[in-house]
Every structure is written in structure tokens, then in C-alpha cells.
N, C-alpha and C positions, 0 to 999 in steps of 0.2 A: 368507817371510823372505828375499827376494832380496838384501837388504843384508848378510846374513851372508857373511863372507869365509872361503873354505876354501883351505888349502894341502895339496896332495897330494904325497907324497914316495915315489917308487918307481923303481927302476932298470930296470924292465921297461916298454918303450915301449907295448906292447899294454895292460898293466894301467892305466898312466897315462891313455891315451886313452879306455879304457872308463869309468874313473871320471869323467873330465872330461865325457864325453858324458852320463853318467847324472845328474850333479849340476848341470851348468850351467843346465838349464831353471829351477832353483829357487834357485841360489846363485851368488855371484861366485867363480869357481874359478880357481886358479893351480896350476901343477904344476912340479916340479923332479925331476931324475933321480938325485940323490945326497944322502947325509946332509950332506955339506959345504955344498952349495948350500942345503939347508934351513936350516942354522944361520945362514948369511949372511942369508937372507930373514927369518928370525925375529928377528935382531938389528936389522933396519931397519924392519920393518913389523909392524902388529898384525893378527892373524888370530883369527877366532872358532872355527874348527875346524882341527885338524891331523890328517891321515890319513897314517900312515907304514907302509911295509912293514917287516917285522922284519929280514930278511936283506938287507944291501947291502954292496958292496965296502969302502967307507971307514968310515962310521959306521952302526951299526945303528939300528933303529927305537926301541929303548929309550933310547939316547942322545939321539936327536932329540926324543922326547916329553918327556924329562926337562928338556932345554934349553928347550923350549916352556913347560913348567910354571914354570920359574924366570924367564923373560923376557917372558911374555905375561900379559895380565889374564884370569884364570880361563878358559883355553881349554878347549874340548871336545877331548880327545885320543883318537884311535882307532888301535889297533895292528892292522895287517892282516897275517895270516900263515896259511900252510897247516899249520904245526905249531908246537909250543911246546917249546923246550928248557928246561933247569932254570933258567937265568938269567931267561928270559922268564916262567917260571912264578912265580918269586919276585916279579918286578915286578908281575905281575897280581894278586898277593895282598897287595900293600902297601896301607896305609890310603888313599892317594890314587892308586889304580891307574887306568890308562886303560881305556877300553872295548876289547873284543877282538872282531874280526870275522874269521871264517875264510875261506879261499879254497876254492872259488868262493863269492862272497858273495850272488849273486842279488839280492833286494830288501833284504837285511839292512842294507847300508851306509846306504841312505837312511833306513831306520827308525831306526837308531842315531843318525845325525846329527840327525834331527828331535827324537828324545827327549832327546838330550844338550843341545840348545839350549833345549828347554822346561824341563829340569831346571835349567839355568844361570839362566834367567830367573826361575824361582821362588826360587832361592837368592838372587839379587840382590835380589828384592823383600823377602824375609825379612830380609836383612842391612840393607836400607834401613829397614824397620820397626823393627828392633832399635836402629839408630842414632838414629832419630827418638825412640824411647822413652827412650833414654839421655839425649838432650839435654833432656828434660823434667824431669830430676831437680832442676834449679835453677830451673825455670820459676816456681814459686810464690814463690821468694825474689826473683826479678826483679820480679814483680808487686807484692810487698809493699813493694819499695823505691820504687815510683812514687808521685808526689804529685798528679798531675793526670791527667785523662782523656787528654790528649795523650800524656803519657809512657806510660801504659798501652797506648794504641793503637799506639805505635811498637814496644813490646816484642812485642805479639801479631803484628803484621805481619812484623817481622823474623824471628821464630821460625817463623812459618807458611811463609814463602817459602824457608826452608832445608830444608823437608821434601820428600822425594822424592814427586813426583806432584802438588804444588801449583803451578799455573801462574800464578795471579793472586790477590792479596789486598789488601784495603784496609779502613779503618774510616772511617765517615762519621757526621756529626752532622746530625740532622733538626731544622729550626726552621721558623718561619712563613715565612721567606724561601726555603725549599727545603732541599736537601741539599748538604753541603759535605764534601769529602774531607779528613780530617785526617791520614791516614797511608796510604802506599802509592799505587797508581795506580787507575784506574778498572777495574771488574770488570763485564763484560757478562753480562746474564742469559741470552743466547743463546750457544750454542757446544757443543762436545763435552764429554763428561764430566759431572760433578756441579756444582751451583751451590748455595751456602749464603748465607742472609741471616739472621743471628742477632742478637738483642738482647743488649747487654752490660750495660745499666743497668736499673733498675726500670721506668722509663717507656718504654723502647725507643727513646729518641732517639739513643743511641750504639749503632751497629750494626757488626757485622763481616760483610764480604762476601768470599767466596772462590770460586775455581773450580779444579778439578783433575780427574785422570783415574783415580786408584786409590781403592779402598774404604778402604785403610789410611790414606791421606792425608785422606780425608773424616772418618774417625773421629778422627784426630789434631787436625784443626782444630776439630771439635766439642768435643773435650776442652778445648782451649785456651780456647774461648769459655765453656765451663762454669766453668773456673777464674777467668776474668776476671769472670764474673757474680758469683761469690762475693766477689771483691775489691771489687765495687761494691755488695755487700750483698744480692744476690739469692741466697737459700738454698733455693729450691724444688727438689724432685727432678726429674730429667729423665725424662719419660714414655718408656717403651720404644716404639720404632717398630714398624710392622706389616710383614709380609712378611719375617720373619727368615730369614737365610741364614747358613751357616757358623758362626763364633764367636758372632754375635748370637743365633742360634737356640739354641745351647748355653747362653748366659747366660740367655735367657728361660726355658729349661727348668729351669735351676738355681734361678732365682728362684721359679718355680712350686712346685718341690719344697720350697724353704725356707719359703715361705708356708704350704704344707700342713703342714709339720712344726710351725711355730709355732702354727697353729690347732689341730692335733691335741693338742699339749702342753697348751694351755689347756683344751680339751675334756676331756682325761683328768683334769686337776685337778678340774674341776667334777663329773665322773662319780664320781671317788673320794670326793669329799665327799658326794655323794648316796648312794653305797653305804654309807658309814659311818653316815649318818643312818638309812638303812633297817635296817642291822644293829642299831642301838640300838632302833629300834621293834620289830624282831623279838624282841629280848631281852625287852622288856616283854610282848609277846604270850606268850612262852614261860613267863613267871612266872605269868600268869593262866590259861594253858591247859595247865599241866603235868599236870593230872589226866586229860586226854584224850589217849590215845596217838597218835591220828592227827594231832592238832594239834601235839603235841610233836615227832613225827617230821618233819612237814612243815617246822616252824620250824627244826629242826636242819639239814635239807637246805638250806634257804634260807640259813641262816647260813653254812654251809660254802661254798656257791656265792658268797655275798657276800664272804666273806673272800678266796676265790681271786680274785675280780674285783678287789678292792682291791689285792691284791698284784700282779696283772697290771698294773693302772693305774700303780702306783708304779714297777715295773720298766720299763714302757714310757716313762714320763716321764724316768727316769734315762737311758735310751738316747737319747731325742730330745735331751735337754739336753747330756749329757756323752759320748755314744757308748759308755757303759759296757756291756760284755758279760761276764757271768760264766758260764763253762762249767763244768759239773759232771756227774758220772756220773748217768744217769737210766735206769731200766728202759724199754725200748721199749714194753712193755705199758702203762705209766702214761701215756706220751705219747698212745697211741692212745685210751685210756679218756677222758682229758681232752679230746682233740680231738673225740671223739664227743659228749661233753657239750656242748661249745661249739657245734658245727655240726650235730649229729645231728638235732635237731628241724627245722632248716631243710631238711636233705636229705630227711627223711621226708615233709615236706609236698609234695615234688615227685617223689620216686622211692623205690624200695626200697633200703635201705642194708644191705649185707652186709659183715661184717668177718671176715677170715680168722683161722685159729688163730694166736695170737701166740707168737713164739719167746721163749725165755728168753735175753735178751741186753740188755746195757746200751749206751747211747751216750753220747758226750760232747757236751753241748748246753747252750745257754741256754734253759731250759724255756719261758718266756713267749714268746720270739721264735719258737722253732720251732713252738709251738702255733698261732701266727697263720699260719705257712706251711701247716701241715697242714690247719687249718680252712678256709683260703682255697681250697686244692685241692679240698676236699670241697664247698664252696659252688659253686665254678665247675663242678664235675662235675654237681651238681644242676641248675644253671641250663642246662647244655647237654643234659641228658637229656630225651628225649621223655616224654609221659605214660605211666605204668606202666613206665618204664625202671628200670634197676638201676645203682646206684653201688657198686663194689667197692673196699674198702680192704684191701690185701694187704701183709703185712710179711714180707720175706725177708732172709736173712743170707748173708754171705760170710765169708771168714776175717778180713777187715779192715773190712767195712762192714755197715750195716743199711739196707735200702732200703724206703721207704714208698711204695707205688704206689697211685694212685687211677685207676680205669678207669670210663668211662661209656659210654652207648649213643648219644651224640650224633653229630654230623657230623664231629667233629674240628676242628682249627684251620684256618681258611681260608688258602689259599696266600698271599693278599695280605699277611698279617701274620706268616707263619710265621718269616721271618728276623728279625723285630723284636719278637716277642712278649714277650721278656724285657727290652725297653727301656722307659723311662718313656713313658706316654701312648699306648702301642700297644694299640689295642682296636678291635673291629669292632662294638661295641654302644654305644648312646647313654647307657646308665646307667653310673654309676661314674666313677672318675677315670682308669682305664687304668694304674694304678700297682701293682695287686695282684701280678702276676707279676714286675715289676721289683723290688719290695720283697722278694719271696720270693727272687729270685736274689741280691740284695744280702745278705740275711740268711744264706743258705746259704753264700755265699763267706766271710762273717765266721766262721761256725762250722766252717770247714774242710771243708764238704761241697759238694754241687752239686744243682741241680734240672735235670731234662731232660724232653723230650717225645718221644713217638713215637706213631704211629697203630697201635692194636691191630689185628692182622690180621682179627679177627672182630667187633670192637666199635667203639668210637669213639676218643676221646682217652685216652691213658695218660700221666699226669704222675708222675714219680718223684723223690722227695727222698731223697738219700743222705747219711747221717751216718757219721762214723768210729765204729767199734765200740770200746767200751772192753774191752780184753783183760785177762785176769787178770795180776796182777803176776808177773814171772818169779821162780821160787824162788831164794833166795839159796844160794850155794855152802855146803855143809855142812848145809843143812836136811834 
């Protein structure tokens, strides 16, 4: 960044010379020996960085840097000092405080300057993106007011060329006689940065071409083209691009989650209907088999399981649709018993399941949601366990919490996904969606609890789900 211009302000000749020698290979550096000289220079010229000593005979560094803040365009300001008095301390704690570098600075000054310039560049890009976004608030109105393709083309080109990062833009019409520019200038296919060639009408004969250098500008022009397509009657969805990065990757992730949620809601509706039909059939069987105790007991158990499943489906659909979460006091023992019913058979097909002695304690939870968390923990432990392994479900209490821990004999979580295991789609296996632990973390956060992982010293993975303990109501005064 040789073009960055730096002003050094220090009354010590040796300090000035040292700073000039250190920074000159990378920046355009000027130096003055007093605060008064600095104010004169700042009033006449534009600088990217101002480095000022704190203590000087005429004007101190705080005055110099404050003057720079008021008279320069977003400068990087650095206060150079061997100590900080009370006034400097207040200035360094202000919302728009300068950077501080102590004496001796060693390599710190160069690092601070580089980071300050990088931060300023990011801030400028963000402001440019916000300004561009704000200018689009009336874009649809301008498009709606156009009556001809030429007018529409002029609106798009004019708006695109005002965006930071767009270097060239035009609209062209293709016909049997070739291509004709109807707005803007020519846009070369070759050159630095990105190049766009997008259809604006149904047949693709009216096209927008643009070139630029920033990703935000590319997205902005793509959005303009999309809105113009709608004005021309093209209402198709824009397919997502490949190789997502940054905000695009996050949007893709959210869309996948939303799609899964919609599909799950539909599936739960169908399953609930199926379970209700099965319950009706079981009731008929119960009428005819009432004289046989074994049949009667089996039907009763099946009916109870079916009713629980239906209620679970109903609650899950409400959550997916409305985000509705109803927390109520539930005995910890009931949650364990139901989770074992849900996932116990799956676990026992793969490992031995051991359940600790259950404490007498209630938790505040949404039962159906927490059951999915605990059942998922059990299934994951079974999948990770070796043949003839053991899965332990232990419940412990503290004064404020109840902790449900699941321990297995597997290899533990691979280091490659350890930092991201609770994020969507983080998985080291090909089966499944990679959403189990992410959903568990989301649910536990909604319930006011948490889920955590550690490697058991003598076993494998240990996942713990912690819920707030429901404490007895405090006795009223006079009771």
C-alpha cells in the first residue's frame, strides 16, 4: 500500500527519523517536529495515517489527532507515548479513540498501521454496500415508470454505474443484424474482476453487460438484472450459484434448513394421520381380543405408544410452523423413561444400554423437543460404539441444574469437526443430514439449557445435556 500517505508528528529528531526509516519502504511518509506544524499540514493536505507523539511543547498528540479526525477523511490515528496520563486515558476510552502504541514500539507501529488501513478499507466497503443498498429503495418504482425497453435500459445502466466497484455497464439488443448498444458504453469480456452477461427479457434479446471489481458490486448488478427481468415478465427463480463463500454460503445453508423444515412438517402431518388410522385399527382389535389378556395388554401398549407419537408429531409441527415452545415442569425420570422407549431398541441392537439410578428432580422443559435431543444422543452413541460396547445414560443434579450424560466406547469426535460439530451440516459420516447436533444445540438454547461434549478419560465420547432444575417454590412469609 505504497500509495498510503503518513504524517509523523514528534518533537524528538531521533524518533522521527526512526519512524521514517521504518515506514518509508512501504508508505509515503512525511514528518514534522511540532503540533503546530502538524495542524498546518492537516489543514492543507490529505493523509491516510497520522502518528503523533503525546507530549510536545506546543500542542499535544490528543489535540493533533482530534484535529485530524475533524479535518481528514476517516484517517487512521495513532497515539505514540511512553506513558498515559489521565487526559490521554480518557481520550483512549472514547468511542472514536485512536490506536495507542507505546515506546519503544519495536515492530508494533508497522502492524498497527497495516491493520488500521485494512480496517478502514473494510469499513469503506461496508459503507459503500449500505449506500448502494439504500439507493435501491426506489429502484422498483423507477422500473415501473418505464414504458419502453430503452427507458428500462437507461435506468439500469445509470443505477449500476453509481455503485462502488462497477467499472463498466451497458444494455444491448440482439437481432439478425447483430448486436446494438442501447444504453451505456461497450463492456469488454476480457479484463480484471468479474464480467456479467445477463438476459433481461424472456427471449434473451435484451441483455445487461457489466464489469466490476468487488463481490458486493456483482451481487448488486445481478439483483438489478433480476428486478428488470420481473418488469419484463420473467418470473423464474434465480438458481443458487456453486462454490458459495461468505454470505452466499450462509444463505444456501439457511435455504437448506428451511427446505428440510418444510419437508419435515409435511412428513409429520402424514405420519400423524397414519398413526391415528393405526390407533383406530388397534381399537377394533382390542374389542375383538378383549378376552385374551396378552392381546389386550399388547394393544393397550401399542395404543399408548401411538397416542404419544401423535402428540409428539402435533407438537413438532407446531414448533416448525410457529416456533411455539411450551416449557413445563417434568420429572427427570419421566424424560429418561420416554427417551429409552424411543431409542432403547435402536441402542440395544448395537450395544449394551445401562441407565443410572435416577434422581428425584424436576426440570423445566418442552418434553417433546428435549426427548428428541436425548434420543438423538443415545442413537449417536450407539452408532459410535464398537461391537459389544456399552452406552451409559447417567443423570446427575446440582443445586440449579439436571445433567443428562451419554457416554460410549467409541473413538470420540474427530478433531476435524470438533470445533464445528454443533453447526449445521457438520458431520464425518455419509449417512444422515449433519443436522442432529445443530438442532440439539438450538433446542437446548431455547430451553435455557446447553449441550456440551468432552472426551471421557477412560471411554469414548461424553455428550451432556443440561436443563434448569425446577426448584421448590419459596415458602411465603408467615407460612
